[in-house]
N, C-alpha and C positions, 0 to 999 in steps of 0.2 A: 504494499500500499504505498502511496507518494503520496497523497494532496493534489494539488492542480486541479480541483474542481472545475476551476473556470474554463478548461481548456475542453470540458466535454459536456459544458451548461450553458443557456441562455436564459434572456428573462431574468436574470439576477436581479434581484430587489432585497432591498431593507424592510422589513413591517415591523412599528414601532419601533424602530430605533434599536432592536437588538433579536429579530428573528430573522434569517437568512434564507430566501425562498427562490427558490431556481427550479426550471426545467433542464431537467437532467437526462444525459440519451443514456438508454440502456445497454446491454449488451448486442440485443436482437434488433439495436436501430432505431426503437421506437423511445418516445421521448414519456418521461415522469415529472408530476411536479412533486416537489421534492421540499420539506421545509426543515431547520435545525434551530434550537434555541443558541445563541452566542452567550447568553448568561449562564448556561450550564458549562460554559470551556473558559473561559473570557473573563478576567478580574481586572480591577484600578490598583496598580499598585504606586501610590505618591504622586498620579497624575501620569501613568503610563501602563499601556494595557499589557495584559500578564497571562499567558496559557496557563492551565490548569488552577485558574484562579475562577472565581463565580460573582455571578451580579453588576459587571461594569455599570451596564445602564444606568442604576439606582445611584451613580455619580458622575455622568457624562451629560453633554449638551451637544446643541449642534450636531447630531450622529450621521453620516454618511458614509455611502458606498464609492468609491473612488475606482472604477473599470478600465482598464485596458490590459498590456500582456500578462498582469495579476488582477486580483482582486483583493482589495484592501478597506478594511474600514477605518475611517477618521473621525474624531470627535474630541471636544475640548472635556477633559477628562480631572474632575478636583481634586489635588494635592492635598499632603497632610495639613501643609497651611492656609488650607481653603482657596486657594488661588486655582485657575483654571490655566490647563498647560495644552497644548496642542500634541493628540497621540495618533500615531498610525500602524496598524498590525495587517501583514500580508497574510489574508484568510487560505491562500492557496498553501500556507508552509502546511497546514495540519488538518484543513476538510478538503474530504477524496469524494467523488462521484463513484458508488461502490453500486453498479448495474441500476442507476436510476435512483440512489439514495444519498443525499448530503450525508455523510459520516466522518465524525470528529475521529482523529487519530494521533497517536505519539509516536513520531518518525523523527 
């Protein structure tokens, strides 16, 4: 398993600031709509996104997706001193498409 879900997905969106939604290609070539709650896998560590954390969206503002060669999440995250810091995380690092389903993995 190797991440890079965006290479085999389209219609990639972010719902409610933390739910990643995409149409993912299955092994047979068909497309399947899939969703994954990023709050289950991403946290906020002093104003920076952190894999294997939880509930980043509770301290995030202006969350969006940046789509290009990779799919990235961008947000202003609250730091311990209550300031907002712009942070970016490449979702393709750990989110993969497994036969039409978005799956988090440790790579």
